[in-house]
DONUVO-225137 format. One record per residue (C-alpha): residue number from 1; y, x, z; residue in one letter. Coordinates in Angstrom, 3 decimals. Layout:
<timis>
- num_v_u_w_residu
- NUM_Y_X_Z_a $
...
</timis>
This chain:
<timis>
- num_v_u_w_residu
- 1_-0.015_0.004_-0.001_x $
- 2_3.328_1.533_-1.036_x $
- 3_6.394_1.517_1.086_x $
- 4_10.012_1.940_0.134_x $
- 5_10.353_3.996_3.339_x $
- 6_7.818_6.747_2.580_x $
- 7_6.276_6.656_-0.790_x $
- 8_7.260_7.978_-4.130_x $
- 9_10.901_8.928_-4.729_x $
- 10_11.967_8.002_-1.206_x $
- 11_9.952_11.022_0.124_x $
- 12_11.170_13.423_-2.538_x $
- 13_14.786_12.338_-2.468_x $
- 14_16.984_13.402_0.440_x $
- 15_19.664_10.992_1.621_x $
- 16_22.142_13.245_3.428_x $
- 17_24.242_10.499_4.931_x $
- 18_21.183_9.229_6.851_x $
- 19_20.587_12.614_8.387_x $
- 20_24.268_12.821_9.314_x $
- 21_23.920_9.306_10.819_x $
- 22_20.982_10.473_12.950_x $
- 23_23.017_13.388_14.216_x $
- 24_26.008_11.115_14.927_x $
- 25_23.799_8.639_16.764_x $
- 26_22.336_11.455_18.889_x $
- 27_25.894_12.405_19.955_x $
- 28_26.606_8.746_20.666_x $
- 29_23.432_8.591_22.752_x $
- 30_24.643_11.479_24.854_x $
- 31_28.088_9.978_25.250_x $
- 32_26.623_6.582_26.269_x $
- 33_24.384_8.011_29.005_x $
- 34_26.171_11.174_30.214_x $
- 35_28.010_9.434_33.041_x $
- 36_25.341_6.788_33.710_x $
- 37_23.476_7.262_36.955_x $
- 38_19.947_8.528_36.235_x $
- 39_17.132_6.134_37.048_x $
- 40_15.613_6.657_40.512_x $
- 41_12.429_8.530_39.354_x $
- 42_14.394_10.839_37.105_x $
- 43_16.945_11.506_39.855_x $
- 44_14.207_12.375_42.315_x $
- 45_12.271_14.621_39.846_x $
- 46_15.532_16.377_39.001_x $
- 47_16.200_16.894_42.694_x $
- 48_12.622_18.218_43.065_x $
- 49_13.209_20.644_40.168_x $
- 50_16.463_21.780_41.848_x $
- 51_14.672_22.430_45.159_x $
- 52_11.919_24.300_43.324_x $
- 53_14.495_26.520_41.572_x $
- 54_15.980_27.228_44.972_x $
- 55_12.688_28.457_46.369_x $
- 56_10.820_25.332_47.467_x $
- 57_7.055_25.232_46.639_x $
- 58_5.867_22.499_44.340_x $
- 59_3.325_20.127_45.923_x $
- 60_3.872_21.768_49.323_x $
- 61_7.602_21.531_50.085_x $
- 62_8.158_19.121_47.157_x $
- 63_5.491_16.408_47.379_x $
- 64_4.766_14.644_44.076_x $
- 65_1.690_12.989_42.568_x $
- 66_2.655_13.743_38.932_x $
- 67_1.481_16.997_37.246_x $
- 68_3.845_19.975_37.321_x $
- 69_4.946_19.959_33.690_x $
- 70_7.772_17.474_34.315_x $
- 71_9.566_19.946_36.620_x $
- 72_9.460_22.635_33.949_x $
- 73_10.583_20.156_31.279_x $
- 74_13.591_18.958_33.304_x $
- 75_14.663_22.559_33.797_x $
- 76_14.292_23.241_30.051_x $
- 77_16.005_20.075_28.872_x $
- 78_18.910_20.698_31.203_x $
- 79_19.164_24.366_30.144_x $
- 80_18.359_25.517_33.682_x $
- 81_21.220_23.589_35.251_x $
- 82_19.373_20.372_36.426_x $
- 83_22.665_18.634_35.751_x $
- 84_22.235_15.049_34.547_x $
- 85_24.779_15.367_31.706_x $
- 86_22.981_18.380_30.340_x $
- 87_19.570_16.727_30.733_x $
- 88_20.790_13.680_28.797_x $
- 89_22.044_16.024_26.034_x $
- 90_18.633_17.703_25.941_x $
- 91_16.857_14.393_25.507_x $
- 92_19.326_13.347_22.796_x $
- 93_18.806_16.631_20.930_x $
- 94_14.993_16.355_21.178_x $
- 95_15.161_12.793_19.869_x $
- 96_17.243_13.952_16.902_x $
- 97_14.872_16.839_16.187_x $
- 98_11.801_14.612_16.164_x $
- 99_13.526_12.006_13.961_x $
- 100_14.742_14.617_11.489_x $
- 101_11.259_16.131_11.424_x $
- 102_9.849_12.735_10.460_x $
- 103_12.568_12.363_7.845_x $
- 104_11.687_15.761_6.336_x $
- 105_8.155_14.677_5.471_x $
- 106_8.257_10.880_5.326_x $
- 107_11.681_9.942_4.019_x $
- 108_15.060_9.523_5.668_x $
- 109_14.689_5.812_6.215_x $
- 110_11.636_6.261_8.406_x $
- 111_13.463_9.090_10.187_x $
- 112_16.249_6.665_11.004_x $
- 113_13.794_3.984_11.997_x $
- 114_12.085_6.487_14.287_x $
- 115_15.428_7.368_16.004_x $
- 116_16.367_3.716_16.556_x $
- 117_12.850_2.809_17.825_x $
- 118_12.769_5.754_20.302_x $
- 119_16.220_4.894_21.583_x $
- 120_15.585_1.173_22.095_x $
- 121_12.137_1.747_23.628_x $
- 122_13.690_4.243_26.060_x $
- 123_16.510_1.999_27.118_x $
- 124_14.326_0.586_29.900_x $
- 125_14.433_3.842_31.899_x $
- 126_16.080_6.684_29.973_x $
- 127_14.478_10.083_30.534_x $
- 128_11.290_8.773_32.182_x $
- 129_8.084_10.716_31.447_x $
- 130_6.912_7.786_29.220_x $
- 131_10.153_8.049_27.272_x $
- 132_9.731_11.810_26.886_x $
- 133_6.183_11.268_25.536_x $
- 134_7.580_9.081_22.763_x $
- 135_10.324_11.637_21.988_x $
- 136_7.914_14.524_21.522_x $
- 137_4.752_12.997_20.106_x $
- 138_5.921_11.210_16.879_x $
- 139_6.157_14.207_14.562_x $
- 140_2.624_15.162_15.606_x $
- 141_1.301_11.687_14.775_x $
- 142_2.901_11.889_11.337_x $
- 143_2.147_15.577_10.824_x $
- 144_2.612_17.085_7.373_x $
- 145_3.767_20.445_6.081_x $
- 146_2.366_23.989_6.137_x $
- 147_-0.030_25.409_8.676_x $
- 148_2.563_26.971_11.005_x $
- 149_4.836_23.980_10.890_x $
- 150_1.980_21.753_11.969_x $
- 151_1.101_24.219_14.721_x $
- 152_4.724_23.788_15.985_x $
- 153_4.225_20.045_15.891_x $
- 154_1.167_20.398_18.097_x $
- 155_3.067_22.493_20.656_x $
- 156_6.051_20.084_20.467_x $
- 157_3.709_17.128_21.153_x $
- 158_2.348_18.886_24.254_x $
- 159_5.689_18.493_26.007_x $
- 160_5.020_14.748_25.914_x $
- 161_1.227_14.502_26.175_x $
- 162_1.026_16.971_29.091_x $
- 163_3.176_14.808_31.372_x $
- 164_0.385_12.365_32.337_x $
- 165_-3.379_12.363_31.707_x $
- 166_-3.101_8.697_30.500_x $
- 167_-1.070_9.928_27.557_x $
- 168_-4.124_11.591_26.007_x $
- 169_-5.058_8.149_24.695_x $
- 170_-2.070_8.248_22.348_x $
- 171_-3.501_11.330_20.554_x $
- 172_-7.223_10.791_21.141_x $
- 173_-7.521_7.393_19.422_x $
- 174_-5.913_8.483_16.121_x $
- 175_-8.020_11.632_16.167_x $
- 176_-11.158_9.533_16.430_x $
- 177_-10.022_7.405_13.491_x $
- 178_-9.437_10.531_11.407_x $
- 179_-12.721_12.177_12.484_x $
- 180_-14.561_8.998_11.390_x $
- 181_-13.097_9.520_7.915_x $
- 182_-13.407_13.274_7.783_x $
- 183_-15.168_15.386_10.400_x $
- 184_-13.235_18.521_9.417_x $
- 185_-9.916_16.849_10.448_x $
- 186_-10.646_17.887_14.028_x $
- 187_-9.735_21.477_12.954_x $
- 188_-6.298_20.595_11.661_x $
- 189_-3.655_23.086_12.944_x $
- 190_-1.626_20.540_14.960_x $
- 191_-4.764_19.309_16.748_x $
- 192_-5.949_22.794_17.590_x $
- 193_-2.463_23.757_18.832_x $
- 194_-2.179_20.664_21.075_x $
- 195_-5.721_21.095_22.428_x $
- 196_-5.122_24.770_23.101_x $
- 197_-1.860_24.012_24.919_x $
- 198_-3.505_21.296_27.076_x $
- 199_-6.422_23.558_28.053_x $
- 200_-4.105_26.440_28.886_x $
- 201_-1.903_24.109_30.937_x $
- 202_-4.805_22.778_33.034_x $
- 203_-6.045_26.351_33.723_x $
- 204_-2.552_27.508_34.643_x $
- 205_-2.005_24.453_36.912_x $
- 206_-5.323_25.134_38.727_x $
- 207_-4.297_28.772_39.301_x $
- 208_-0.651_28.206_40.194_x $
- 209_-0.765_24.912_42.033_x $
- 210_-4.040_24.535_43.947_x $
- 211_-2.344_22.206_46.376_x $
- 212_-1.843_19.650_43.563_x $
- 213_-5.577_19.354_42.992_x $
- 214_-6.491_19.779_46.637_x $
- 215_-4.085_17.224_48.102_x $
- 216_-2.066_15.318_45.544_x $
- 217_-4.810_14.186_43.199_x $
- 218_-7.037_12.752_45.988_x $
- 219_-4.010_11.217_47.610_x $
- 220_-2.959_9.482_44.407_x $
- 221_-6.451_8.311_43.650_x $
- 222_-7.070_6.824_47.155_x $
- 223_-3.675_5.399_48.116_x $
- 224_-1.646_4.659_44.969_x $
- 225_-3.461_1.411_44.317_x $
- 226_-0.601_-1.060_44.098_x $
- 227_1.484_-2.418_41.206_x $
- 228_3.409_-5.487_40.057_x $
- 229_2.754_-8.601_38.073_x $
- 230_2.799_-8.409_34.228_x $
- 231_6.350_-9.270_33.095_x $
- 232_6.207_-12.136_30.511_x $
- 233_8.279_-10.201_28.002_x $
- 234_5.794_-7.364_28.063_x $
- 235_2.977_-9.827_27.369_x $
- 236_4.924_-10.936_24.323_x $
- 237_5.466_-7.324_23.273_x $
- 238_1.737_-6.560_23.809_x $
- 239_0.864_-9.328_21.361_x $
- 240_3.423_-7.989_18.850_x $
- 241_2.041_-4.427_19.089_x $
- 242_-1.478_-5.689_18.741_x $
- 243_-0.456_-7.733_15.712_x $
- 244_1.087_-4.654_14.086_x $
- 245_-2.095_-2.699_14.755_x $
- 246_-4.303_-5.356_13.198_x $
- 247_-2.066_-5.535_10.106_x $
- 248_-2.046_-1.779_9.496_x $
- 249_-3.503_-0.622_6.174_x $
- 250_-5.802_2.368_5.734_x $
- 251_-2.951_4.875_5.405_x $
- 252_-1.305_3.807_8.630_x $
- 253_-4.476_3.147_10.643_x $
- 254_-4.349_6.482_12.578_x $
- 255_-0.759_5.781_13.636_x $
- 256_-1.793_2.240_14.520_x $
- 257_-4.487_3.780_16.721_x $
- 258_-1.775_5.770_18.515_x $
- 259_0.183_2.563_19.172_x $
- 260_-3.041_1.030_20.532_x $
- 261_-3.366_4.147_22.716_x $
- 262_0.131_3.525_24.037_x $
- 263_-0.886_-0.042_24.865_x $
- 264_-4.065_1.230_26.543_x $
- 265_-2.094_3.733_28.563_x $
- 266_0.119_0.987_29.885_x $
- 267_-2.742_-1.179_31.139_x $
- 268_-4.879_1.815_32.241_x $
- 269_-2.109_3.023_34.610_x $
- 270_-2.455_-0.422_36.239_x $
- 271_1.072_-0.612_37.704_x $
- 272_2.407_-2.902_34.974_x $
- 273_5.929_-1.463_35.429_x $
- 274_8.140_-1.955_32.428_x $
- 275_8.828_1.791_31.803_x $
- 276_5.105_2.419_31.390_x $
- 277_5.289_0.265_28.304_x $
- 278_7.804_2.591_26.493_x $
- 279_5.152_4.410_24.410_x $
- 280_3.542_1.226_23.261_x $
- 281_6.890_-0.372_22.421_x $
- 282_8.221_2.684_20.578_x $
- 283_5.119_3.449_18.613_x $
- 284_4.737_-0.239_17.802_x $
- 285_8.307_-0.410_16.509_x $
- 286_7.846_2.693_14.337_x $
- 287_4.590_1.221_12.973_x $
- 288_6.261_-2.106_12.170_x $
- 289_9.231_-0.347_10.475_x $
- 290_6.846_1.810_8.489_x $
- 291_4.871_-1.200_7.314_x $
- 292_7.991_-3.269_6.582_x $
- 293_6.901_-5.795_9.298_x $
- 294_10.555_-6.208_10.097_x $
- 295_10.083_-9.488_11.922_x $
- 296_7.669_-7.882_14.412_x $
- 297_9.998_-4.823_14.603_x $
- 298_12.899_-7.096_15.530_x $
- 299_10.790_-8.860_18.225_x $
- 300_9.943_-5.511_19.892_x $
- 301_13.487_-4.160_19.475_x $
- 302_15.197_-7.186_21.010_x $
- 303_12.612_-7.464_23.780_x $
- 304_13.295_-3.860_24.775_x $
- 305_17.041_-4.493_24.529_x $
- 306_16.617_-7.474_26.828_x $
- 307_14.640_-5.399_29.369_x $
- 308_17.088_-2.486_29.362_x $
- 309_19.118_-0.562_30.112_x $
- 310_17.934_-0.085_33.656_x $
- 311_19.866_-2.275_36.091_x $
- 312_20.610_-0.656_39.404_x $
- 313_20.625_-2.564_42.641_x $
- 314_23.332_-2.069_45.282_x $
- 315_24.274_1.478_46.218_x $
- 316_22.150_2.888_49.045_x $
- 317_24.017_2.650_52.381_x $
- 318_25.014_6.279_52.923_x $
- 319_28.274_6.441_54.801_x $
- 320_31.100_8.853_54.017_x $
- 321_30.726_12.252_55.627_x $
- 322_26.920_12.113_55.801_x $
- 323_25.163_14.950_53.961_x $
- 324_21.620_14.950_55.458_x $
- 325_19.510_11.823_55.567_x $
- 326_15.886_10.711_55.871_x $
- 327_15.116_7.586_53.854_x $
- 328_12.070_5.537_54.843_x $
- 329_11.106_3.250_51.994_x $
- 330_8.441_2.873_49.301_x $
- 331_11.159_2.498_46.671_x $
- 332_12.653_5.625_45.128_x $
- 333_15.860_3.589_44.551_x $
- 334_16.372_3.449_48.343_x $
- 335_17.404_7.090_48.193_x $
- 336_17.968_8.014_44.552_x $
- 337_20.272_8.376_42.728_x $
- 338_22.785_7.662_45.586_x $
- 339_21.674_10.688_47.579_x $
- 340_22.350_13.094_44.702_x $
- 341_25.385_11.181_43.483_x $
- 342_26.973_11.555_46.913_x $
- 343_26.086_15.236_47.230_x $
- 344_23.746_14.560_50.147_x $
- 345_20.175_15.675_50.769_x $
- 346_17.136_13.482_51.497_x $
- 347_15.194_15.680_53.898_x $
- 348_11.846_14.094_53.114_x $
- 349_9.650_16.090_50.672_x $
- 350_8.845_12.869_48.823_x $
- 351_10.960_10.855_46.330_x $
- 352_9.685_7.785_48.201_x $
- 353_6.991_7.017_50.734_x $
- 354_4.668_5.673_48.063_x $
- 355_1.605_6.797_49.946_x $
- 356_2.342_4.478_52.920_x $
- 357_1.489_0.983_51.557_x $
- 358_-1.800_2.017_49.927_x $
- 359_-2.904_3.847_53.072_x $
- 360_-1.779_1.063_55.368_x $
- 361_-3.431_-1.608_53.302_x $
- 362_-6.735_0.283_53.468_x $
- 363_-6.474_1.035_57.229_x $
- 364_-5.778_-2.604_58.106_x $
- 365_-8.433_-4.065_55.786_x $
- 366_-11.484_-4.506_58.009_x $
- 367_-13.675_-5.150_54.979_x $
- 368_-13.159_-1.577_53.743_x $
- 369_-15.854_1.027_54.581_x $
- 370_-15.181_2.942_57.763_x $
- 371_-15.086_6.306_55.954_x $
- 372_-12.434_5.037_53.518_x $
- 373_-10.319_3.650_56.320_x $
- 374_-10.573_6.954_58.212_x $
- 375_-9.422_8.919_55.130_x $
- 376_-6.436_6.621_54.771_x $
- 377_-5.612_6.924_58.471_x $
- 378_-5.749_10.713_58.174_x $
- 379_-3.203_10.543_55.373_x $
- 380_-0.844_8.429_57.510_x $
- 381_-1.242_10.764_60.506_x $
- 382_-0.742_13.941_58.481_x $
- 383_2.379_12.692_56.594_x $
- 384_3.788_11.112_59.785_x $
- 385_3.594_14.494_61.511_x $
- 386_5.305_16.132_58.523_x $
- 387_8.166_13.637_58.570_x $
- 388_8.697_13.858_62.319_x $
- 389_8.756_17.610_62.107_x $
- 390_11.403_17.509_59.397_x $
- 391_13.667_15.194_61.449_x $
- 392_13.287_17.358_64.567_x $
- 393_13.759_20.740_62.859_x $
- 394_16.519_19.946_60.351_x $
- 395_20.100_18.811_60.844_x $
- 396_19.301_15.209_59.917_x $
- 397_22.349_13.038_60.623_x $
- 398_21.057_9.623_59.501_x $
- 399_17.796_7.754_59.144_x $
- 400_17.745_4.815_56.724_x $
- 401_14.763_2.546_57.264_x $
- 402_13.689_-0.390_55.180_x $
- 403_13.304_-3.256_57.649_x $
- 404_12.379_-6.031_55.191_x $
- 405_9.940_-8.420_56.965_x $
- 406_7.928_-8.637_53.725_x $
- 407_7.921_-5.302_51.959_x $
- 408_6.790_-4.881_48.394_x $
- 409_3.227_-3.552_47.960_x $
- 410_2.347_-4.073_51.671_x $
- 411_-0.418_-6.626_52.222_x $
- 412_0.279_-6.773_55.934_x $
- 413_3.391_-6.228_58.118_x $
- 414_4.594_-2.669_58.604_x $
- 415_7.478_-1.210_60.580_x $
- 416_8.567_2.300_59.596_x $
- 417_10.450_3.148_62.769_x $
- 418_7.708_1.820_65.045_x $
- 419_5.133_3.868_63.180_x $
- 420_7.197_7.101_62.860_x $
- 421_9.375_6.996_65.927_x $
- 422_10.715_7.407_68.451_x $
- 423_13.227_9.983_67.269_x $
- 424_15.098_11.372_70.305_x $
- 425_18.823_10.976_70.142_x $
- 426_18.817_8.487_67.279_x $
- 427_19.992_4.934_67.877_x $
- 428_20.428_1.959_65.502_x $
- 429_24.067_1.738_64.530_x $
- 430_24.247_-0.772_61.748_x $
- 431_22.289_-2.991_59.328_x $
- 432_23.160_-3.113_55.633_x $
- 433_21.142_-5.537_53.568_x $
- 434_17.457_-4.708_54.065_x $
- 435_18.199_-1.348_55.633_x $
- 436_18.781_-0.352_59.252_x $
- 437_20.760_2.832_59.903_x $
- 438_19.907_5.119_62.802_x $
- 439_22.241_7.936_63.824_x $
- 440_22.997_10.217_66.757_x $
- 441_26.639_9.034_66.894_x $
- 442_29.182_6.798_65.159_x $
- 443_29.208_6.775_61.394_x $
- 444_31.872_5.555_58.904_x $
- 445_31.785_1.991_57.741_x $
- 446_32.758_3.112_54.250_x $
- 447_30.067_4.152_51.790_x $
- 448_30.147_7.541_50.120_x $
- 449_31.509_7.772_46.527_x $
- 450_28.900_8.503_43.900_x $
- 451_29.681_10.922_41.066_x $
- 452_27.391_11.506_38.125_x $
</timis>
């Protein structure tokens, strides 16, 4: 099936104004997001990268269940600064590079469609790992060119695929489709480069970060068992992506398999959070655009536009003059990005206390096996001791505790201060929304001013 976007003269003929448009749009993308507060996860991971660059040990002093590549990637995309404006510029440049790479081999129209699709898919949570996967993987999925260029595409794709193990589905399914057609396709340069990078990465991670495999992986597997309900719009988008996959012709079937891999990654992660859908939405949009299924493309595009950009809740209640806090909540947004925007430090080694609800739900479920409940209890005891030690040995000025009677992801009631306290010298000074503030003395009634 021919396509005005990729076949015949459209591939051979360059359309310079479209390339200029992609570059202009990438500058516009940077200008649109450079002063926007980063989403909570990105703010925390950036803070973790900053601590690491200042001497903290990953997965020991900086506690995170995601693999280490994201910290290296944030440093690289921000040119070593960990500044949000520079990070946004790095993401915009990478998006333009991938789109122009597609345009080089598949025509300028598909390059433009790729740029628009990546941007709209990433609006939900700009700079998230799922967004970065989409940014880096598309040239690989549409690989053409000489041997060494395709090797570069394989290495480029690694910076997306290596961020989460679930992302392997996005490259594994199209590889299976191609191997079914031609067994020798498994030896294509881009596949060998990506496979080599992934193997080297796993080996390096085992050697450099044993604490990740010894502590973080078991912790994530045993206690990160919660999620949310499937948003109706994402059910609609799932149907649209599945429709585009079913309508794909033989030429586009490997790319359709990648879109199916993005869909599988979303449901396999099990959290059903909207940003996990970014790869499925983006790859689905590119597939629709490539096939001229513009009605399906519009459905996906407008659904993503409706879901995003990320809408922040109220600013976290950090008073003026406070520079060191401990935030007790399962939600990263309880601390970030306000902490970094106000120039303060969240003394906890975690972006959020995500290990608490899973552990607590297991401990208080009498139907769980005793051994499982004991492991979960040991997690709570170990991390409780770590948090108490931090409060007692650092110059913490304020503790912010989520006191919601019904907390998200908790199946039974839980009180942070009752579980972690008492903290000598700290007294409750004020309630702001669902938070209670504990301090050693009076604090300002005015909130700090965020700057991004």
